[in-house]
C-alpha angles and dihedrals in degrees: 000000000000118000111243115255094243090054092051090050091048089051091052093048092046090054091048090052093047092048091052098250085124105033124196114295093018120124126241117229117278113268093246092049095049091045090055093045095047099036090235128131117265090241090056091054091045091053090050091052090050090055091054091046092051088051090054094243096117139019133202111244120191114251091004106064129217107356127193111241121229121234106251122225102249120228113233118239111195118208102196097172087247135111118219133197137210133165090289094054137255124353132175107210129040092215090060096047096098094049117110137185110283094197137017110288117248119229118194143150121237145113119304123231110274096254091049092046089054091053091049092048094238132121119262091246095049118108117243132177111266120198113185126190136177109212134190149106113324097207109064095020099244121160112216107167146007113222120191123183121200118196126181116248091236088064103034111031113108094008137104087262088080094054122093091236108044094182134240114350094017126234095333093059089048091051095046105033105028105029101036099241097124150159090042124203125203138212125184140187128200123214142144138230141158113280128249117244090257092052090048090054097043095048094037092234123183115235113278095025115130125209127238110231123206113187114191124186121202114207131191123226086260089063094251119142103231098174141010118200118202111196122186126189137165114280087204092059104034140043128192121232135170138181120259117219129192121259114220087253088063096047114151128278095044114230 
């Protein structure tokens, strides 16, 4: 089966970008110009540019045209399988310690996404407490992550967990110290997906940029999931790393 003309053109332009013929911040030819040069229809060229935009290689900039995006230097997020604590409470990555809320947190009741509901042990139509925060550097105002906590109604309803200001130590101190669910243990998974329109706007994502998704479940000593935190951050801005330790079976020197 023949490859469509717009796909062939997108392949050629992608190679030209990769080879440096179009360096970061340079502008691709105007659609009308490239159509004339290549003998292709303007719609074919436009479709090729859309492919590159969806891949995150270019972006449309007003009054400039189609501009080649630079490859950002990713910030390293280290998942050390440890939980830390400072005067504000627990945190899970030293790089994120300075980040603060960039807008007032929202606190609502509603159903959790199906995968989150399954982790909480509730039905998809059951209301849970939803606490949503946009975090980042305050100066300059730079959003870095969206963090949404989901707590089952049986744990949260009628408690300080449902208030905007949960007090010193945040929700984890309320769960452990006030509500008797401590000491908590945590488990997390790391994945990626394409962002929702709201996530794209909040995190200022360029088109075609996926989000890293860290889903962390807090569990009580009774084995009850008392909170699931769903954190999303730009995969174009951050990368996840972690130390690797030796299992006794791999003890040095190898035998």
